[in-house]
Structures are given as C-alpha cells and as structure tokens.
C-alpha positions as CSV (number, residue, x, y, z in Angstrom):
1,M,-67.3,32.3,64.8
2,F,-69.5,30.3,62.5
3,Q,-68.5,32.4,59.4
4,N,-64.8,32.0,60.2
5,K,-65.1,28.2,60.4
6,K,-66.7,28.1,56.9
7,E,-64.0,30.3,55.4
8,K,-61.1,28.0,56.3
9,P,-62.2,25.0,54.2
10,L,-62.9,27.3,51.3
11,A,-59.4,28.8,51.4
12,K,-57.9,25.3,51.5
13,A,-59.9,24.2,48.5
14,Q,-58.8,27.2,46.5
15,Q,-55.2,26.3,47.2
16,Q,-55.6,22.7,46.0
17,Q,-57.4,23.7,42.8
18,P,-55.3,26.3,40.9
19,T,-57.0,28.6,38.6
20,K,-57.0,28.2,34.8
21,A,-54.7,31.2,34.5
22,A,-52.2,29.6,36.8
23,T,-51.9,26.4,34.7
24,L,-51.1,28.4,31.6
25,Q,-48.1,30.1,33.2
26,K,-44.7,29.3,31.5
27,P,-42.6,27.0,33.7
28,Q,-39.3,28.3,34.9
29,S,-36.1,26.8,33.5
30,S,-35.3,25.4,36.9
31,D,-38.4,23.2,36.6
32,L,-36.8,21.4,33.7
33,L,-33.7,20.4,35.5
34,G,-34.8,20.5,39.1
35,A,-36.4,17.8,41.2
36,S,-39.7,18.4,39.6
37,G,-38.3,17.4,36.1
38,S,-39.1,14.0,34.6
39,G,-36.6,11.2,33.8
40,N,-37.0,11.8,30.1
41,D,-35.8,15.3,30.5
42,Y,-32.5,14.0,31.9
43,L,-32.1,11.5,29.0
44,I,-32.8,14.1,26.3
45,F,-30.4,16.7,27.8
46,G,-27.7,14.0,28.2
47,A,-28.0,12.8,24.6
48,V,-27.8,16.4,23.3
49,L,-24.8,17.1,25.5
50,V,-23.0,13.9,24.3
51,F,-23.8,14.7,20.6
52,V,-22.3,18.2,21.0
53,V,-19.2,16.9,22.6
54,V,-18.7,14.3,19.9
55,I,-19.1,16.9,17.1
56,I,-16.6,19.2,18.8
57,L,-14.0,16.4,19.3
58,H,-14.4,15.2,15.7
59,K,-14.1,18.7,14.3
60,F,-11.2,20.0,16.4
61,V,-9.3,16.9,17.7
62,F,-9.7,13.8,15.6
63,K,-9.7,15.7,12.4
64,K,-6.2,17.0,13.0
65,G,-3.1,15.1,12.0
66,D,-0.8,13.8,14.7
67,T,2.9,14.6,15.1
68,T,5.5,13.6,17.7
69,G,5.7,17.2,19.0
70,S,4.7,20.7,18.2
71,N,4.0,21.5,14.5
72,K,3.9,25.3,14.6
73,G,5.6,26.7,11.6
74,D,6.6,24.9,8.5
75,Q,10.0,26.1,7.4
76,H,11.6,22.7,8.4
77,G,8.8,20.5,7.2
78,T,5.1,19.7,7.9
79,A,5.2,15.9,8.4
80,G,2.6,14.3,10.5
81,F,0.4,11.2,10.8
82,A,-2.8,11.1,8.8
83,S,-6.1,11.8,10.4
84,L,-9.3,9.7,10.0
85,N,-10.7,12.4,7.7
86,E,-7.7,12.1,5.4
87,I,-8.0,8.3,5.1
88,K,-11.8,8.0,4.9
89,E,-11.5,6.5,1.4
90,L,-9.5,3.7,2.9
91,T,-12.1,2.9,5.5
92,E,-15.1,2.2,3.4
93,E,-16.9,-0.9,4.8
94,N,-17.4,-3.0,1.6
95,L,-14.4,-4.9,0.2
96,T,-14.3,-5.1,-3.6
97,A,-12.3,-7.4,-5.9
98,G,-8.6,-6.6,-5.7
99,D,-8.7,-4.7,-2.4
100,V,-6.2,-5.7,0.3
101,K,-6.6,-5.3,4.0
102,I,-3.8,-3.6,5.9
103,G,-5.0,-2.7,9.4
104,E,-7.6,-1.2,11.7
105,V,-8.3,2.2,13.3
106,K,-10.6,3.5,16.0
107,D,-13.2,6.1,15.0
108,L,-13.8,8.5,17.9
109,G,-11.8,6.1,20.0
110,V,-14.6,3.6,20.1
111,L,-15.7,2.1,16.7
112,T,-13.2,-0.1,14.9
113,K,-12.8,0.5,11.2
114,L,-11.0,-1.7,8.7
115,V,-8.4,0.0,6.6
116,R,-7.8,-1.4,3.2
117,L,-6.1,-0.4,0.0
118,P,-8.7,-0.1,-2.8
119,L,-7.8,-1.7,-6.2
120,E,-6.5,1.6,-7.6
121,L,-3.9,1.7,-4.7
122,S,-3.1,-2.0,-4.4
123,L,-2.1,-2.1,-8.1
124,K,0.7,0.3,-7.2
125,H,2.2,-2.6,-5.3
126,T,3.0,-3.1,-1.6
127,A,6.1,-3.9,0.3
128,V,5.4,-5.5,3.7
129,V,8.6,-4.9,5.8
130,G,9.5,-6.5,9.0
131,P,12.1,-9.0,10.5
132,T,11.3,-12.6,11.0
133,G,8.6,-13.0,13.6
134,A,7.2,-9.5,13.1
135,G,3.8,-10.9,11.9
136,K,3.9,-10.5,8.2
137,S,2.0,-13.7,7.6
138,R,-0.7,-13.3,10.2
139,G,-0.9,-9.6,9.9
140,Y,-1.2,-9.3,6.1
141,F,-0.9,-12.5,3.9
142,L,-3.2,-14.8,5.8
143,P,-6.1,-12.3,6.1
144,N,-5.9,-11.3,2.4
145,C,-5.6,-14.9,1.2
146,H,-8.6,-15.9,3.3
147,D,-10.8,-13.1,2.0
148,A,-9.7,-13.1,-1.7
149,G,-13.3,-13.3,-2.7
150,R,-13.8,-12.3,-6.3
151,S,-10.1,-11.9,-7.1
152,S,-7.3,-14.2,-8.1
153,F,-3.9,-14.6,-6.5
154,V,-0.7,-16.6,-6.6
155,A,1.0,-17.0,-3.2
156,T,4.2,-18.4,-1.9
157,D,3.5,-20.7,1.0
158,P,6.8,-21.8,2.7
159,K,5.1,-23.9,5.4
160,S,1.7,-24.7,3.7
161,E,0.3,-22.4,6.4
162,L,-1.7,-20.3,3.9
163,W,-3.1,-23.4,2.3
164,D,-4.2,-25.0,5.6
165,E,-5.7,-21.8,6.9
166,T,-7.4,-20.3,3.9
167,A,-7.9,-22.7,1.0
168,Y,-11.2,-23.9,2.3
169,N,-12.6,-20.4,1.9
170,N,-11.6,-20.2,-1.7
171,L,-13.7,-22.2,-4.2
172,N,-11.1,-22.4,-7.0
173,A,-7.9,-23.1,-4.9
174,V,-5.1,-24.9,-6.6
175,R,-2.1,-26.4,-4.8
176,F,1.4,-26.8,-6.3
177,A,3.6,-28.8,-3.9
178,P,6.8,-30.2,-5.5
179,T,7.6,-32.8,-2.9
180,D,4.0,-33.8,-2.2
181,P,2.7,-35.0,-5.6
182,N,-0.2,-36.9,-4.0
183,R,-1.7,-33.6,-2.9
184,S,-0.6,-31.4,-5.8
185,A,-1.4,-30.3,-9.3
186,A,1.3,-31.0,-11.8
187,F,3.7,-28.4,-13.1
188,N,5.5,-29.2,-16.4
189,F,7.8,-26.2,-17.0
190,V,9.3,-27.6,-20.2
191,A,5.9,-27.6,-22.0
192,Y,5.7,-23.8,-21.8
193,C,8.9,-23.4,-23.9
194,K,7.8,-24.0,-27.4
195,E,8.6,-20.3,-28.3
196,V,12.0,-18.7,-28.0
197,D,11.0,-15.9,-25.5
198,F,9.5,-18.4,-23.1
199,A,12.5,-20.7,-23.4
200,E,14.9,-17.7,-22.7
201,N,13.0,-16.8,-19.6
202,V,13.0,-20.3,-18.2
203,A,16.7,-20.7,-19.1
204,A,17.5,-17.4,-17.3
205,A,15.5,-18.7,-14.2
206,I,17.6,-21.9,-14.2
207,V,21.0,-20.2,-14.6
208,T,20.7,-16.9,-12.7
209,G,17.7,-17.6,-10.3
210,S,20.0,-17.4,-7.2
211,G,20.5,-13.7,-7.9
212,G,23.4,-11.3,-8.4
213,N,24.7,-9.7,-11.5
214,A,27.3,-11.7,-13.3
215,T,30.5,-9.9,-14.4
216,G,33.8,-10.9,-16.0
217,D,34.4,-14.7,-16.1
218,S,31.1,-15.5,-14.3
219,K,29.2,-13.6,-17.0
220,F,30.9,-15.7,-19.7
221,W,29.8,-18.9,-18.0
222,S,26.2,-17.7,-17.3
223,D,25.7,-16.5,-20.9
224,A,27.0,-19.8,-22.3
225,E,24.8,-21.8,-19.9
226,E,21.7,-19.7,-20.8
227,E,22.3,-20.1,-24.5
228,L,22.7,-23.9,-24.4
229,M,19.8,-24.3,-22.0
230,T,17.6,-22.2,-24.3
231,G,18.5,-24.5,-27.2
232,I,17.8,-27.7,-25.2
233,L,14.4,-26.4,-23.9
234,L,13.3,-25.5,-27.4
235,H,14.2,-28.9,-28.7
236,I,12.6,-30.9,-25.9
237,A,9.5,-28.7,-25.7
238,N,8.7,-29.5,-29.4
239,S,9.4,-33.2,-29.1
240,D,7.0,-36.1,-28.5
241,A,8.0,-36.1,-24.8
242,P,8.2,-32.4,-23.6
243,T,9.0,-33.1,-20.0
244,P,11.7,-32.1,-17.5
245,T,12.6,-35.8,-17.2
246,H,13.4,-35.9,-20.9
247,L,15.4,-32.6,-20.5
248,Y,17.5,-34.0,-17.7
249,N,18.1,-37.3,-19.4
250,L,19.6,-35.5,-22.4
251,L,21.6,-33.0,-20.3
252,T,23.3,-35.9,-18.4
253,S,24.0,-38.0,-21.6
254,G,27.4,-36.4,-22.3
255,I,28.8,-33.7,-24.4
256,K,28.8,-35.6,-27.7
257,R,25.3,-36.9,-27.4
258,I,24.0,-33.4,-26.6
259,A,25.9,-31.8,-29.5
260,E,24.7,-34.6,-31.9
261,T,21.0,-34.3,-30.8
262,L,20.8,-30.6,-31.1
263,K,22.7,-30.4,-34.4
264,N,20.1,-32.6,-35.9
265,S,17.1,-30.9,-34.2
266,E,14.0,-30.0,-36.3
267,I,13.9,-26.7,-34.5
268,Q,16.1,-24.1,-36.3
269,A,16.6,-21.9,-33.3
270,A,17.9,-24.9,-31.3
271,R,20.4,-25.7,-34.0
272,A,21.6,-22.1,-34.1
273,L,22.0,-21.9,-30.3
274,V,24.2,-25.0,-30.1
275,A,26.6,-23.6,-32.7
276,S,28.6,-21.5,-30.3
277,F,28.6,-24.4,-27.8
278,M,30.2,-26.6,-30.5
279,E,32.9,-24.1,-31.1
280,S,34.0,-24.1,-27.5
281,D,36.9,-26.3,-26.4
282,K,36.3,-29.5,-24.5
283,K,37.1,-28.0,-21.1
284,N,34.5,-25.2,-21.5
285,K,31.9,-27.6,-22.8
286,S,32.4,-29.8,-19.8
287,G,32.1,-26.8,-17.5
288,I,28.9,-25.6,-19.1
289,I,27.3,-29.1,-18.9
290,Q,28.3,-29.6,-15.3
291,G,27.0,-26.1,-14.3
292,L,23.5,-26.8,-15.8
293,S,23.4,-30.4,-14.4
294,G,24.1,-29.0,-10.9
295,K,21.3,-26.4,-11.1
296,L,18.8,-29.1,-12.1
297,R,19.9,-31.8,-9.7
298,F,16.5,-31.5,-7.9
299,L,15.2,-33.6,-10.8
300,N,17.0,-36.6,-9.3
301,N,14.2,-36.6,-6.7
302,P,11.5,-39.1,-7.8
303,A,8.7,-37.0,-6.2
304,I,9.8,-33.9,-8.1
305,R,10.2,-35.8,-11.4
306,R,6.6,-37.0,-10.9
307,F,5.5,-33.4,-10.0
308,T,7.0,-32.0,-13.2
309,S,6.7,-34.8,-15.7
310,S,3.3,-36.4,-15.1
311,K,1.3,-34.1,-17.5
312,L,2.0,-32.8,-21.0
313,K,-0.5,-29.9,-21.0
314,P,0.8,-27.0,-18.8
315,F,-1.3,-25.1,-16.3
316,D,-2.7,-21.9,-17.9
317,F,-2.0,-19.0,-15.5
318,K,-3.6,-16.6,-18.0
319,R,-7.1,-17.8,-16.9
320,L,-6.5,-16.1,-13.5
321,R,-7.6,-12.9,-15.3
322,E,-10.8,-14.5,-16.6
323,K,-12.2,-16.1,-13.4
324,P,-11.1,-16.0,-9.7
325,V,-8.5,-18.7,-9.1
326,Q,-6.3,-19.0,-6.0
327,V,-2.9,-20.6,-6.5
328,Y,-0.6,-21.8,-3.7
329,W,3.1,-22.6,-4.2
330,C,3.7,-24.8,-1.1
331,L,7.2,-25.8,0.1
332,E,8.4,-27.1,3.5
333,Q,10.7,-24.8,5.3
334,D,13.8,-27.0,4.8
335,E,13.0,-27.2,1.0
336,V,12.9,-23.5,0.3
337,K,16.7,-23.1,-0.4
338,K,17.1,-26.5,-2.1
339,L,14.3,-25.7,-4.6
340,E,14.9,-22.0,-5.1
341,T,15.6,-22.6,-8.8
342,L,12.3,-24.4,-9.3
343,S,10.5,-21.6,-7.4
344,T,12.1,-19.0,-9.7
345,I,11.1,-21.1,-12.8
346,F,7.5,-21.2,-11.5
347,F,7.1,-17.5,-10.8
348,S,8.9,-16.5,-14.0
349,I,6.3,-18.4,-16.0
350,V,3.5,-16.9,-13.9
351,V,4.7,-13.3,-14.5
352,T,5.4,-13.9,-18.2
353,Q,1.9,-15.4,-18.8
354,L,0.1,-12.7,-16.9
355,L,1.9,-10.0,-18.9
356,K,0.9,-11.7,-22.2
357,Q,-2.8,-11.9,-21.2
358,K,-4.5,-8.9,-22.7
359,S,-8.1,-9.8,-21.9
360,G,-9.9,-10.4,-18.6
361,K,-11.2,-8.2,-15.8
362,I,-10.4,-10.2,-12.7
363,P,-7.6,-8.5,-10.6
364,V,-4.7,-10.7,-9.6
365,N,-2.5,-10.4,-6.5
366,L,1.0,-11.9,-6.4
367,F,1.6,-12.6,-2.7
368,F,5.3,-13.1,-2.1
369,D,5.5,-14.1,1.6
370,E,9.3,-13.8,1.9
371,F,10.1,-12.2,-1.5
372,A,13.8,-13.4,-1.4
373,N,12.7,-17.1,-1.6
374,V,11.3,-16.5,-5.0
375,G,14.7,-16.0,-6.5
376,K,15.7,-13.6,-9.3
377,I,13.0,-13.3,-12.0
378,K,14.5,-12.1,-15.3
379,G,13.5,-8.5,-16.1
380,F,11.5,-8.1,-12.9
381,A,12.6,-4.5,-12.5
382,N,10.9,-3.8,-15.8
383,H,8.0,-6.2,-15.3
384,I,6.9,-4.5,-12.0
385,T,6.3,-1.3,-14.0
386,L,4.1,-3.1,-16.5
387,L,2.1,-5.5,-14.2
388,R,-0.2,-2.6,-13.0
389,G,-1.5,-2.1,-16.5
390,Q,-2.4,-5.8,-16.7
391,G,-4.4,-5.7,-13.4
392,V,-1.8,-7.5,-11.4
393,A,-0.6,-6.2,-8.0
394,V,2.5,-7.4,-6.2
395,S,2.7,-7.7,-2.4
396,A,6.3,-8.6,-1.3
397,G,7.3,-9.6,2.3
398,L,10.8,-8.2,3.0
399,Q,13.0,-8.4,6.0
400,S,15.3,-5.6,4.7
401,I,16.1,-3.6,1.6
402,S,19.3,-5.5,1.3
403,Q,17.4,-8.7,0.3
404,I,16.4,-7.0,-3.0
405,E,19.8,-5.6,-3.6
406,S,21.5,-9.0,-3.2
407,L,19.2,-10.5,-5.8
408,Y,18.9,-7.7,-8.3
409,G,21.9,-5.4,-7.7
410,S,21.8,-1.8,-6.5
411,V,20.3,-0.2,-9.7
412,D,17.4,-2.6,-10.1
413,C,16.9,-2.7,-6.4
414,R,16.1,1.1,-6.4
415,T,13.8,0.7,-9.3
416,I,11.9,-2.2,-7.7
417,L,11.7,-0.4,-4.3
418,D,10.4,2.8,-5.8
419,N,7.7,0.9,-7.6
420,F,6.4,-0.3,-4.3
421,N,4.2,2.8,-3.7
422,N,2.8,1.3,-0.6
423,K,5.1,0.4,2.3
424,L,3.6,-1.4,5.3
425,L,6.1,-1.2,8.2
426,M,6.1,-3.5,11.2
427,A,8.1,-3.4,14.5
428,G,11.7,-4.4,14.6
429,I,13.0,-2.8,11.4
430,Q,16.8,-2.0,11.8
431,G,19.9,-0.6,10.2
432,E,19.8,1.0,6.8
433,T,16.2,-0.1,6.2
434,G,15.1,1.8,9.3
435,E,17.0,4.9,8.2
436,E,15.4,4.7,4.7
437,F,11.9,4.6,5.9
438,S,12.5,7.2,8.7
439,R,13.7,9.6,5.9
440,L,10.7,8.7,3.8
441,M,8.2,9.6,6.5
442,G,9.6,13.2,6.5
443,D,10.4,16.0,8.9
444,Y,8.3,18.4,10.9
445,T,9.1,21.8,12.5
446,Y,9.7,21.4,16.2
447,T,9.4,24.5,18.3
448,E,10.8,25.1,21.7
449,N,11.2,28.0,24.1
450,T,14.7,29.0,25.0
451,E,16.3,30.9,27.8
452,S,19.8,32.3,28.1
453,F,21.6,34.4,30.7
454,S,24.5,36.8,30.3
455,E,26.6,38.6,32.8
456,S,28.1,42.1,32.6
457,G,30.1,44.5,34.8
458,S,32.7,43.8,37.4
459,W,32.5,41.2,40.1
460,L,31.5,43.9,42.5
461,N,28.8,45.3,40.3
462,K,27.6,42.3,38.3
463,T,24.5,42.5,36.2
464,V,22.7,39.3,35.0
465,T,20.5,39.6,31.9
466,K,18.0,37.0,31.0
467,S,17.0,36.5,27.3
468,T,14.1,34.4,26.0
469,G,13.4,33.3,22.5
470,V,11.8,30.6,20.3
471,A,13.9,28.0,18.5
472,K,12.7,26.0,15.5
473,H,14.3,22.7,14.4
474,A,13.7,20.0,11.9
475,R,12.8,16.6,13.5
476,R,12.0,13.3,11.9
477,L,8.4,12.2,12.4
478,M,9.9,9.0,13.6
479,T,13.6,8.3,14.0
480,A,15.0,4.9,13.0
481,D,15.2,4.0,16.6
482,E,11.5,4.9,17.2
483,L,10.6,2.7,14.2
484,R,12.6,-0.2,15.6
485,R,10.7,0.2,18.9
486,L,7.3,0.5,17.3
487,N,4.5,-1.2,19.3
488,K,4.2,-4.8,18.1
489,K,0.5,-4.4,17.7
490,K,0.9,-1.4,15.4
491,V,1.8,-0.9,11.7
492,I,2.6,2.2,9.7
493,L,1.5,2.7,6.1
494,I,3.5,5.0,3.8
495,S,1.4,5.3,0.6
496,T,1.7,7.6,-2.5
497,N,1.0,11.2,-1.4
498,L,-0.8,10.4,1.8
499,R,0.7,11.3,5.2
500,P,1.9,8.2,7.1
501,V,-1.0,6.2,8.6
502,K,-0.5,4.6,12.1
503,M,-2.9,1.8,12.8
504,K,-3.5,-1.4,14.6
505,K,-2.1,-4.5,13.0
506,L,-4.5,-7.1,11.7
507,K,-4.5,-10.5,13.5
508,F,-5.7,-13.5,11.6
509,Q,-7.8,-15.7,13.9
510,M,-7.6,-19.5,13.8
511,S,-9.8,-21.0,11.0
512,W,-12.1,-24.0,11.2
513,S,-9.5,-26.0,9.3
514,S,-6.6,-25.3,11.6
515,L,-8.8,-25.6,14.7
516,L,-9.8,-29.1,13.7
517,K,-6.3,-29.9,12.8
518,K,-5.0,-28.8,16.2
519,F,-7.8,-30.3,18.2
520,P,-8.9,-33.5,16.2
521,F,-11.2,-34.7,19.0
522,L,-13.6,-31.9,18.1
523,K,-14.6,-33.9,15.0
524,Q,-16.8,-36.1,17.2
525,F,-19.2,-33.2,17.8
526,Q,-22.0,-32.7,15.3
527,F,-21.4,-28.9,15.1
528,F,-17.8,-29.3,14.0
529,N,-18.7,-32.0,11.5
530,Q,-21.1,-29.6,9.9
531,Q,-18.3,-27.1,9.5
532,I,-16.2,-29.8,7.8
533,D,-19.0,-30.6,5.4
534,K,-19.2,-26.9,4.4
535,M,-15.5,-26.9,3.3
536,P,-14.9,-27.3,-0.4
537,K,-13.4,-30.7,-1.3
538,M,-10.1,-30.1,-3.1
539,A,-8.5,-33.2,-4.5
540,F,-5.3,-32.8,-6.4
541,Q,-3.0,-35.7,-7.3
542,C,-0.2,-35.9,-9.9
543,G,-0.4,-38.9,-12.2
544,Q,2.5,-41.2,-12.9
545,E,5.7,-39.9,-14.5
546,I,5.5,-40.0,-18.3
547,P,8.3,-42.2,-19.7
548,A,11.0,-40.2,-21.5
549,P,13.7,-41.3,-24.0
550,E,16.9,-42.7,-22.6
551,Y,20.1,-41.5,-24.2
552,Q,23.2,-43.7,-24.7
553,R,26.5,-41.9,-24.2
554,I,28.7,-41.6,-27.3
555,E,32.0,-42.8,-26.1
556,P,35.1,-41.2,-27.6
557,A,37.0,-43.3,-30.0
558,T,40.1,-44.8,-28.4
559,A,43.4,-44.2,-30.3
560,K,45.2,-47.3,-31.5
561,K,48.4,-47.9,-29.5
562,K,51.5,-48.1,-31.6
563,S,53.5,-51.4,-31.4
564,Y,57.1,-52.0,-31.9
565,D,56.3,-53.4,-35.3
566,D,54.9,-50.0,-36.4
567,I,58.1,-48.2,-35.5
C-alpha cells in the first residue's frame, strides 16, 4: 500500500515534465492552424494567401484587355479596351513639362492612378470631344491649366473661368481681356505687321476669320479685301503711330483719302497692293471699303480701342518657348461671337510667331476650349502638321466634327482631324461624330452558339433533327448609341496605335481663388487670409489710348451747273 501511494505522484510528475526527446519532436501541421497556433501564424498565412490571389488576378484577369463580348477568334477583328499593363507608360506618377492629364484608372480595383499623355504623345495633338455640358472644361482644360508647372500655354477662356480658377497657381500668368482693359495686358495687332507675311496673315484673319471657303463672287470680294487690308496694315505698321485706331481712322476716311495715302506710302509693297484697288470701279471700291469697315467695327468700342492701341511694342509670344508663360484670352460669353474676328487675329499671330521661333526648350500647349470660337486661322491645316516639330501641342475642345468642317471645308477638316492623334471622348456624342469614333474604335469577333431544327418525313412519321453550331460575327467595340450613352463619369481615349482606354473622367476641384470668391465671408478667418497672401499678385492694366492721326475726307469736286447763258 505504501509503495503504491508513492508511485502515483511520481507518474503525475512524469506527465507534467516531458522528456527532452519529446520536446524535439516535429509538430504536426494541424498544430500550425489549429487552436494551439499563435495569432501571428494566422496573420502570416492570411498575408501570403492575399499576395497569391493578387498575383493571380493581376496575371490572368487585369492583364487582359476588355471587350463587350466574347473575343474568341480574330477573323472579324480583335478590338478591345486596353489593359493596365498596356498603358503603364501613361500611368507614371511624376508629371513632366508638356504632359497633359486625361483621366484616372483603378489598379487592382483599389489604387487610383493618374493617366496622362507624356510630351511625346501630347505633341501629336488632342481633340476633346463632347457636347455642351459634357465636362470638357472641368474634366480636361481646368486641371491642365492649373498644373501647367514648367510648361507654357495659351488658352481660350470664354467665361474667365480658367483665369479665376488657375492663374494664381501659375507664376507667369498673363491676361488678355479686350473689354476689360483695367485688368488686361495690351494687344496691338498692327505692330506685328511690319513684314508682308505677317500682314497677309492678319489680313486673312480679318477677312475670312468667320470660316468657310469663298467661291465665285464671294472669292472675288474676299481676295480684293485681303489685298487692300494687307497694303493698309503694311503702311500703318511702318508709320509713327502703328495702332489699330490709326488703321480704323484711315479705313473710314473715304475711298479717295485711302487711295491718296497708300499711293504716296513709303512702303513699296503697300503702293503695289493698292494698284489693283485703284483700277476697280467706284462701286467695287465702295463695296470693298464697306466690307472691311464692317469686319473691324469692334474698334468703335472705346474699351477695345484702348486694349489694342495703348502700347506700341507688341507682346512677344516667341518667349513662351524660352521660359514658362501662361497666357489667357478672356472673353465674356456674350462677347465671343461679336469679337470672333479679334480672336482669330490673336491666335493667328500666336501660331505664326511660335512657328517662327527656332530656339527654346519649353513645351507650349494651345488650349482651345471651344475650338470653333477661335475662328479660321489661315493655313491651319498645314500649321498643325508643323507645330509638333516646334514643341507646340494643340488641344481642341469640339462639340462635333461638323464644327471643323464649317470653318475649314471638308478637305482641310479631314487633314486637321487626322492630325489629332489623341481623341478624348465624353458622354453625349451624337450623329455622324458618334459613327466616326465608333468606326475608329474597331470591331471584334463575336462568337455565339446556334441551334436549328429541321423536320423530315410525313406527318404520320415525322422526324425532327437538331443541329448545333458556332457563328462568328463582327461587332463594333462600342456602337454609336453606346458611345452616346457612355457613363458621364467616364471618358474614352483613342490614341495612336493603342487600344481604346476607358477611364474615369478628371474632376477639377474648387480652388482657393474660387472658394473665396463664392464665399467672401471666409476672408475674415486667418487661415484663408494666409492662402490669399500665398497667391501671386498679378496686376495688368492697359495704358491710355495713343493718339492717332485724323484724316479729312477728300470730297469729290462738284460739276458746274450749266446756265441758260452757256447754251
């Protein structure tokens, strides 16, 4: 009995203290995942599992292009949307000078990546297509004007929205506002016209800036007007008062005064150009003068006379290639049509000067928010092919293809459209424009299983045979109707040899400038006053209008009336 009592505690002690050999035994796999496993084991296993799933998804799901349906087979086309892997060069994080932002994509469905056109692609020009209200300004022009950084640009600004929202972020911003000379730099377009080629371009902008190709009688009038206007511009530009006010004073001084002044001009080209005008009959001369006076009637506005005639030295747009300068052409909405000729003159001079600038490394963007409002720039179908070589990219906001055709005609329209190698499409595109881009996106091979039944034999002994097969058809990646009904938050990029890229549209957020303008009471808070102090101070003001010569009309001599004594 005594020995048995001693043995029980000893056995218990042996159970509680495992031997050295037992501690060295390899644990079973169930110990790692069972109740005896630690919390760290769960975390490690979960992290490994998530990593493996992500790799599999990226390799076999996200890497593949997307199509609307099946893409088995390729005899009818292989169109599809680009994958993240295909556009990885467009999603690099750092923006460089000349890049333009176009949208956002989700990486692995979680991480947001900015999509941008690097300089090499942006120089191939971009058409931003969408109807009014589609978001061209907030989805493209505002974000890119705000973050211009180390590049230059010239932008149309029909509501001064771009200026109000983005100028504070650009250290070298310059504002041209024809009807607001107290907050504008001066623009003397006559002072550029000392040479014949410049005078010809400005004359063409004045005469044919409203667009269309003149034919027949209309071509006679437009050619005659351009010739006379070129002569007048050359004469005035080389005078002591090279201003638009001087130009308009001479133009409205009457046929005889114009002829007399140009005939005695010191500029040989001006004398030569007036020769054919002098040979015209009085009716044609009167029609030419009236046509030119009507096109320049905006110079009757005192504010515009001050805007165009308060400075003799013209603004040098060539310097945009030498250092970052951001130029805004600001018009109120109701002024756009009235001042279309002045807008065409402005951008004709910009394009001509940039094409003449052979030096400089700063890339320049021409942001035409509503391209049609710029008017017809002489030779633009040719210029757009040359601007890329000068480091100048064009971004044009279009509502439809027909806008280009109405300005430049069908032949030049096709040339211009084909040189927009990047097309950014927004919701609401309709008609022929939708068909054009639907065709451009391409077809893919759509595969479907088919079944057919046939009957044979008499009605008493009828046999039904079932046949199955596979049919392959061509289908548009997106039909014109599907483009029209595109999600308003999405955009589609068609660029060079890339497959179409579907992505989220950019949305420009309210800037400090517009926030304080909308909610002025915020200025009483110190934090917002600090933001105001950080904004660059941009003070532009046109001087007073420079006096120009006044011309007296030369009245025609009156014929002496015959009296009865002379008979």
